[in-house]
N, C-alpha and C positions, 0 to 999 in steps of 0.2 A: 475564572473558569480555567480548568487545566485538564490534561489527559493524565490518567493514572500512571504511576511508575511501573513499567512492565516487570521489572525484576523483584518488586516488592508486592506484586499482586498475584492473585490466584483465581482460576476459573474452574468450576465443577459443573459438568454436564451430566445429568442423569436422565436416562430414557428407557422405556420398556415398550418394545414393539411386538413381542410374542408373549402369549399367556397360556398357561396350562388349564385354567378354568374355562370350560366351554361357555360360561356366561359372560366372559370378557373377550370380545372379539380382538383378533390381532390388529395392530396398527402399523402397517408397513411404512407409512409416511414418517413415523417417528424415527425409524432407523436412518433414513435419508436426512431428516431434519437435524438430528444430533451430529451426524457425520459432517454435514456441510457447515453447520454452525461452528463446529470445532475448527474447520478450515478458515472460516471468516475471522474468528476471534484470535487465531494464531498467525494471521497473515503478517509477513515480515514488516510491512509498513503500516497498513491500516488496522491491524489487529490490536488486541489488548495485552497479550502475554506471549512469550515463546512457548513452543510445544511442550517443554518440560514442566511448565507451570499450568498446564491445562489437564485436569483429571477427567477422563471420559468413563462413565459407568453406564454402559449400554447393554441392556438385556442381562444384567447380573441379578440373579434371583436370591443370592445369599444376603440376607439382611445384615449379618455381622460384617461381611466384606464391604458392603456399601457404607455402613456406618463407620467402619474403621478408616476407609480411604477418605470419606467425607471429613472426619475429625482431623485427619492428618493434614489435609489441604487447608481447612479453615484455620488451623493453628499456625500455618506458615504465612498466611496473608497479613501484610502490614499496611498496605495502602488500600487497594480495592479487593473485595471478595465478591465474586459473582457466582451465584448458584442458579442453574436453569434446569427445570424439570419438564419433561414432555411424556405424556402417557395418560392412562386412565386415572381420574380422580374418583375416589370412593368415599362414602360417608358411613361411619360405623361407630359403635359404642353408644352408651347412654346419652352422651353429650352431642351425638351426631357430628363428631369431629371429622375433619378432612384427613384422608390418608392418601398417600401417593403410591399407586400400584406398582409392584415389581412382577417379574414373570410368573412367580409362584403364588401371587396373591389370590385370595378368594373373594368373589363379589359379596357373598353372604356374611363373611366374617373377616373383614380387612384388618381388624386391629391386631391379629396374630401373625400376619405375614406380609405386612405392607410397611412403608416408611411413614410413620405418623408425622403429620406436618408439625406438630408441637415439638417433636424431638429434633426435626430439622431446624426449626426456629431457635431452639435453645442452643444448638451447636453453632449456628450463625452468630447469635448474640455473644457467645463465649469467645469468638474470634477477636484477636487484637487489631483486626483491620480497621482503618480509619473510616472507610465507607463500606457498607454491606448492602448488596443488591440481591434480591430473590425474585426470580421470574418463574411463574407457574403456568404452564400450558396444559391445562387439564380441565375436565368437567368439575363444576362446583368450586373452582379455585378461589372464587370470591369469599368463601368461608375463611380463608386465611386472613382476611381483613376484619373478621368479626370482632376480635378483641385486640387488634393491632399486632405488629411484630413483637412489641414489648411484652404482650400477654397480660391479660387480667387487669389492665389499667394501673399496674404497680407504679407508684410515683417515683420511687428510686430508680427503677429500670428505665422509665421514660426519661429521667434526668440524664442517665448515662447515654441514652440514644441521642439526645440533643447534642452531645459532644461528638460522639462517634459517627453518627449519621447512618440511617437505614432507609431502605426503599423497597417496597414490595410492588410488583407489577403482575397482575393476573389476567388470564385470557378470557375469563368469563365472570359473571356476577355470582352471587351466593348460590342460587338454585338454577343456574344456566349450564347447559352442556357446551363443551368446546367442540369444534368441528374439524374433521379431516375430510376435505372434499375429494370425491373419487377421481376427479380429473387433475388434481394437483399432486405434485411429488412431495410437498412438505405439508405439515399441518397448517391450518388456515392462519392461526395467530403467529406462530414462529416463522412461517413462510413470508408473511408480510413484514415482520420485523427484520428478517434477513434481507429482504429486498431494500428496505430503507438503509441498512448498513452497507449494502453493496452499491446502491445507486445514489444515496443521499436524499436531501430534501431541497427541492428547487426553491430559491428565495430564502433559505435558512441561513443560519450563521456558519462561520468557518468550522467550528467544533459543535458537535451535537451532543447534548446532555440526554440523560434518560428521560427527563421531562419533555424535551423536544420530540423524542421518539414516541413517547406515550401520547402526546397531543395529536401527532400525525397519525399514529396507529388508530386512535379512537375515531378520528374523522374518516379514515379509509374504511374501517370495518363497519361503522354505522352506515356509510354510503352504500356498502355492499350487502347490507342486511345481515351481517354476521354478529355473533355475540360481542357485546361491548366490553372492552378491557376496563379494568379498574386499577387504581394505584393508591398507595399511601406512603407518605414520606415523613421522616423525622430528622431534625437537625439540618445539616447542609448536604445531604446525600444527593438531592436533585441538582446540585451545582456541578458535580463532576462530569466531565465529558467522557463519552464512550467511544467516539470515533471522529475522524476528520470527515466533514461533509463533502462527499465526492461530487455532489452537484455544485457546491461552491467552487471546487477546483475547476469544474467545466466552464464556469463563467469567468474565473480569474485567469485561466490559461491564455486566452487570446491576447489580453492586455499585456501579460508578462512576455509573450512571444513578440509582440510589437516592440516592447522595450528592448528586448534582446537584439532584434534586428537593428534598431536605432543605435544601440551601443556599439555594435560591430561597425556600422557605417561611420560612427564617430572616431573609432580607431583607425579606419582606413583613411580618414581625412587627416591623420597625423598625430592625434592625441591617444596613443595606445595606453598610457598610464591612466588617463581619465576613463577610457573604455573598460579597463580592467576593474577599476573601482565600481563602476556601474554594474558590470557583469557579476561581480561578487555578490552584490545586493540582490540582483535578480536570481542568482543561483540559490541563495539562502531561501528566498521566497518559494521558488519552484520545488526545492527539496522538501520544505515544510508542507506545501500544499499537495504536490503531485507524488512525492516520493523520489528516492535517489535513482530509480531505474526507469522513470518515465522518459519518453523520447525527448521531450522538451528539456528536461533536466540534463540529460546526457549531452544534448546539443549545446546548451549553455556552458557546460563544463569544458567542452571542446573549444568554444570561442574564448572563454576566460583564460584557459591555458595558453592558447595561441596569442592572446593579447599581452600576456606576461612576457612572451618572447619578443613581441614587437616593442615592449617597453624597456627591453634591455636585459632581461633575465631568462635567456634561452635554456639554461640548465634546469631551472625550476620548471619551465614550461615543458621540457622533454620528460621530466619525471612525472608530472601530472598526466601527460598524454600517454605515457606507457601504461599507467594504471587504468586510464579510460579505455585504451585499446583492448586490454584484457577483458574488460566488462562488455564492451561492444561485440567482441568476437563471440562471447557466451550468449548475449541477449539478442543480437541482430544478425550474426553470421558474418563470414569473411567478405561477402560480395555486396553487402549493404553500402549505399553511397556514404552514409555517415562514418562507417568503419573505414572505407577507403580514404575519406577526407582526413580522418585522424592519422592514418598512416602517412599521408603527405605532410600534415602539419608537424608530425614527429620528425620526419626526415629534414624538413626545413630548419627546425630548431636544433637538431643535432648538428647540422651543418654550421649554423651560426654559433654553436657552442664549441666549434673546432673539430668536430668528429666528421670530417668531410667524407672519408672513405666509407664509414658506416652509412652515412646518408646516401651516397651513390649506390651502394648495394641495395638499400631499401627501395630507392627510386626505380632501379632497374626492374625489380620484381613488381612494384606498383604499376609501372608503365605497362608491363605485359598484362596485368590483371585488369587495368582500366581499358585496354584495347579489347580484351575478351568480353568484359561486361558491358562497356558503353560504346565501343567502336573506336576506330583509329582517329576519326575526325571530331569526336565529341569535345566541346570546350574544356572539360575537366581533363581529358586525356592529353590534349594539347598543352594544358598548363603543366601537367606532370612532365611532359617532354621538355618543356622550357626550363623547369627547375633542375631537371637532371643535367641538361646541357650546361647550365650555369655552374653547377657543382663540379662537373667534369672539367670545365675550363680552369677551375681553381685548384684542381688536383693533378694537373699535368696531362689530362686527357684532351688536348686541344683538337686533334684531328676528329675524334668522335663528337666533340662538342660542336665543331664546325658543321659536320654532317647533319647532326640533329637540328641545329639552328637554321640551316639552309632549307631543310625539309619543312621545318616549322613555319618559316616565313612564307613559303609557297602555299601551304595549307591554310594559314590564317588569312592571307590575301584572298584566297578563293572562298573561304567560309565566312570571314568577318569583314573583308574589305581592306584595302591598302591603308586607309586612314584611321582604322580602329585603334584605340590606345594599346590593345594587346599586340596587334600587328606591329605597330611602331616600336613597342618595347623590344620585340623579337628582332626587328631590323637594327635597332641600336646595339643590342647585345652581339649580334652577328658582326656588325662593323667593328665593335670593340675587340672581339676575339681575332678577327682578321688583322686589325691594326697591331695587336700584340705580336702576331707572327711576323709581320713586316718589320717591326721595330727590332 
C-alpha cells in the first residue's frame, strides 16, 4: 500500500450547482462540496496533489470546454487519476444511459447538452495513469456500473484494466436518487466522504485506501437511511491509499509524545548523542503521521536540534533552530512559549559555537520578552536571565553578570528555595564570577 505520487497524479472535480432548465432545481450544496473538496485534496500535507494539478470545472456549461480540460488533465496523469462529479444525474437516449448534467442541460433531452458518462469513461480509460478512480455523486449513478468501467465486457479492455487498475464509486444504486439534505452544506454522499478524509477512521490503518473509505461510507449511509453507495474495481486500484488516516494520528500521537519526553530526559542525564538518535526517529514518525507543521512535530524538531548542540555540534544545531524559528514565527507567533524556547536554544548554541556577542544580544531581547509575556519571576524568565549572565561573564561583561546573578540568587531562593538545584547552580556561578574578579 502506498500514497500516490502528487507530482505524477491529477484530480478533476466537475460540479454543476445552477441550472437553466426549470425542471432541474439548483443544487447550492454542490458548489460548497466541490470548493471544499478541492481544498481537502490539495492540502499541503494530507492532500493528493498540489493546486496546479487539480482541475476544477464548477458550473461550466460549455461541453466543449469541459471535455477539453478533462482530456488535458487525464492525459497528464501518470500515477493516479481521480475524477469526481457532483450534480444531477440524468437518464436519456434509447439505451437509458447515464448523463452528467451541466448548467445548460435539459432534463427531457440530456443527450445533447450533458456530459455522457460513456464519454467520460472513455477519456479515463485512455489516460496513461496507473490507477484510475471515478467518483459519481448524482442520481442514478449506479448505472455507471451496469457494464463496468471497461464497457461492454470487452475482454481486451478488461485485460488492460487488470494491469492499469480502475475503480468506480457511486453515491446511489442504478435507480436511486442521490440526496442533498436541506440542513447540510454539502451533498449527503460527498459530505460524508469529506468527513472521513478530514477526520479519519477510528481503528483504521495508518493509510486509507478507497476500499477502506467505501466500506465505512456504506456503513454510515446505511445506518442513516441514505442511498447506499456502490463500487466496482479492476486490477489493483483498490490498493492505492488516498490519504493518511487522521484518526490513526490521534492515537499514535500520545505515544510519540511520551517517547519525545523520555528522549529529552535521556539527554539531560548526559547522553545527548543517544537522545539525538532517538529524537530523529521520533521526528520521522511524527512528520509522516502528523505532518511537518503539527505542534508535536515542531516541538520534536526543537528538541532534536538542541540535543545535537549538547552532543557537540552547536553549529549544526543553530542552523536547524534558525529554520525552525522562522516557521514558528509564522505558525505560532512571536509570543508563543515554543517560539520563545527556540530563541533561547538558538542563543545557547550560538554561544557554544563561539558567537557570544550575538548570543548576548538575542538573550537581552528574549529576557525582555519573557518578562513581558510570563512575568519577571517565572522559571523560564529566570532561566533566560541565568544564561544571559553566564554569556556576559564570558564576554567581559562581569559587572552586569554579577548584578544579574545576585538578583537571580535572591529570586530563586524566594521562588524555588535555597536547596533547589537551579538555585544552587546560580549560587555556584555567582561565586565563580566573584572569584574571577578577586583573582
